[in-house]
Structures are given as C-alpha cells and as structure tokens.
C-alpha positions as CSV (number, residue, x, y, z in Angstrom):
1,X,26.1,-13.1,-6.4
2,X,23.6,-10.6,-7.7
3,X,19.9,-11.1,-7.7
4,X,18.5,-8.5,-10.1
5,X,14.8,-7.6,-10.1
6,X,14.0,-5.9,-13.4
7,X,11.8,-2.8,-13.8
8,X,8.8,-3.3,-16.1
9,X,8.1,0.1,-17.7
10,X,4.6,-0.9,-18.7
11,X,3.6,-1.5,-15.1
12,X,5.4,1.4,-13.6
13,X,6.7,1.6,-10.0
14,X,5.6,-0.7,-7.2
15,X,3.6,1.7,-5.1
16,X,0.4,2.1,-3.0
17,X,-1.4,5.4,-2.6
18,X,-3.2,6.3,0.6
19,X,-5.9,8.9,1.1
20,X,-8.9,9.5,3.3
21,X,-11.0,7.1,1.2
22,X,-8.6,4.2,1.3
23,X,-5.8,2.7,-0.8
24,X,-5.0,2.5,-4.5
25,X,-2.6,-0.1,-5.8
26,X,-0.5,0.5,-8.8
27,X,-0.5,-2.0,-11.7
28,X,2.9,-3.3,-10.5
29,X,1.5,-3.8,-7.0
30,X,-1.5,-5.7,-8.3
31,X,0.8,-7.9,-10.4
32,X,3.2,-8.4,-7.5
33,X,0.3,-9.5,-5.3
34,X,-0.7,-12.1,-7.9
35,X,-4.1,-10.5,-8.7
36,X,-5.8,-12.1,-5.7
37,X,-9.6,-12.1,-5.4
38,X,-9.2,-11.0,-1.7
39,X,-6.6,-9.4,0.4
40,X,-6.1,-8.6,4.1
41,X,-4.5,-5.5,5.5
42,X,-2.2,-5.3,8.5
43,X,-0.3,-2.6,10.3
44,X,3.0,-2.8,12.2
45,X,2.7,0.3,14.5
46,X,6.3,0.0,15.7
47,X,7.8,0.2,12.2
48,X,5.0,2.2,10.5
49,X,4.5,-0.5,7.9
50,X,1.3,-1.6,6.2
51,X,1.3,-5.2,5.1
52,X,-0.9,-6.5,2.3
53,X,-1.4,-10.2,1.8
54,X,-3.6,-12.4,-0.4
55,X,-6.5,-13.8,1.6
56,X,-9.2,-16.5,1.1
57,X,-12.8,-15.5,0.8
58,X,-13.6,-17.3,4.1
59,X,-11.1,-15.3,6.0
60,X,-12.9,-12.9,8.4
61,X,-10.4,-10.2,7.5
62,X,-10.8,-10.6,3.7
63,X,-11.4,-7.6,1.6
64,X,-12.5,-7.9,-2.1
65,X,-9.6,-6.9,-4.3
66,X,-9.7,-7.9,-8.0
67,X,-13.4,-7.0,-8.2
68,X,-12.3,-3.4,-7.7
69,X,-9.8,-3.5,-10.6
70,X,-10.1,-0.8,-13.3
71,X,-7.5,-0.3,-16.0
72,X,-5.0,-2.4,-14.1
73,X,-5.3,-0.4,-10.8
74,X,-7.2,-1.4,-7.8
75,X,-8.8,1.1,-5.4
76,X,-10.0,-0.2,-2.0
77,X,-12.4,2.2,-0.4
78,X,-11.8,1.6,3.3
79,X,-12.3,4.7,5.5
80,X,-12.3,2.4,8.5
81,X,-8.8,1.2,7.7
82,X,-7.6,4.8,7.3
83,X,-9.2,5.6,10.7
84,X,-7.4,2.6,12.1
85,X,-4.1,4.1,10.8
86,X,-5.1,7.5,12.0
87,X,-4.7,6.5,15.6
88,X,-1.0,6.4,15.1
89,X,-0.6,9.7,13.3
90,X,-2.9,12.2,15.2
91,X,-0.5,15.2,14.7
92,X,-0.2,15.0,11.0
93,X,-3.4,13.2,10.0
94,X,-4.4,15.9,7.6
95,X,-1.0,15.8,5.8
96,X,-0.8,12.0,5.7
97,X,-4.3,11.1,4.9
98,X,-5.8,14.1,3.1
99,X,-8.2,14.2,0.1
100,X,-5.0,14.1,-2.0
101,X,-3.4,10.7,-2.0
102,X,0.2,10.1,-1.1
103,X,2.1,7.4,-2.9
104,X,4.4,5.2,-0.9
105,X,7.2,3.0,-2.2
106,X,6.3,-0.6,-1.8
107,X,8.2,-3.9,-2.0
108,X,7.5,-7.6,-1.9
109,X,8.7,-9.5,1.1
110,X,9.1,-13.1,0.0
111,X,9.5,-14.5,3.5
112,X,6.1,-13.1,4.6
113,X,4.5,-13.4,1.1
114,X,3.3,-9.9,1.6
115,X,3.4,-6.5,-0.1
116,X,5.1,-4.0,2.3
117,X,4.1,-0.4,2.3
118,X,6.6,1.7,4.4
119,X,4.8,4.8,5.6
120,X,8.2,6.4,6.4
121,X,9.2,6.4,2.7
122,X,6.9,8.1,0.2
123,X,7.1,9.4,-3.3
124,X,6.9,13.2,-3.4
125,X,5.2,15.2,-6.1
126,X,8.3,15.0,-8.3
127,X,8.2,11.2,-8.1
128,X,11.4,11.1,-6.1
129,X,11.6,9.1,-2.9
130,X,11.3,11.2,0.2
131,X,12.0,10.0,3.7
132,X,9.3,10.8,6.2
133,X,10.2,11.7,9.7
134,X,9.7,8.6,11.9
135,X,8.5,10.8,14.8
136,X,5.6,12.2,12.7
C-alpha cells in the first residue's frame, strides 16, 4: 500500500539552512513543526543528524521559535548551537558553517515527533540533493 506525501508548491521544499549565525527554517519546515512557540535542538553525533522538536516554554532547553517568524520563514540566531556542532566538524568547519548558509534536506519523523536535518545530505547551489562525505 502506498502512503503518498504531496508536495505543496506554495511552501517549497522541507529544508533547514545552517550558517555561522544559526539556523533558518523554510516555510514547509515551519508548517511541518506545527508552528510551535518554542523548539529544542538536539544532535546525534553518530549519525550527523540535527533533531528539532516542539518544546514547552518551561523546558530549560526551549528556544523561542514563532516569535522569530518573518514572511513564513524562521531564523534562529544561535551561534552557541553552531559552536556545539562545530566540535564534530573541525576539519571542514569553514565549508559547513560559513557566512553563506547551506540548505539541508529535512524530513518529519513521526515516531519521534521531530524534524530531522541530515547533515550528510544537503541541497547544492543548483537545488539538487548532494550527498556529503560521512567522514567529513
């Protein structure tokens, strides 16, 4: 049996961009998260995956989310989170987390109720998926 997920052209691709300043969530990513007031960010260093989940204001790891929304996009300025990620990418930090943001393909994991950002799969400048070397 098929379980189709249909693309919404007005929202665009489900993606998250990462740069030195923090993360930017596409309109589709904001919608998929359910437009939460707060989120929390996690990182699976073994699989090089960032997890984004809705959070309650009282959660000590909560980061304001929808208050940062502009034109459907949400930009989280969190240099500290980028520095946290940087520990795992010392060789190619400049390439991965430069002034220019890099868009990563993203998907919703229903079992974890979390947006998954796979740092091994990014969108290149031509908007085509490009696999990133896992050893990088």
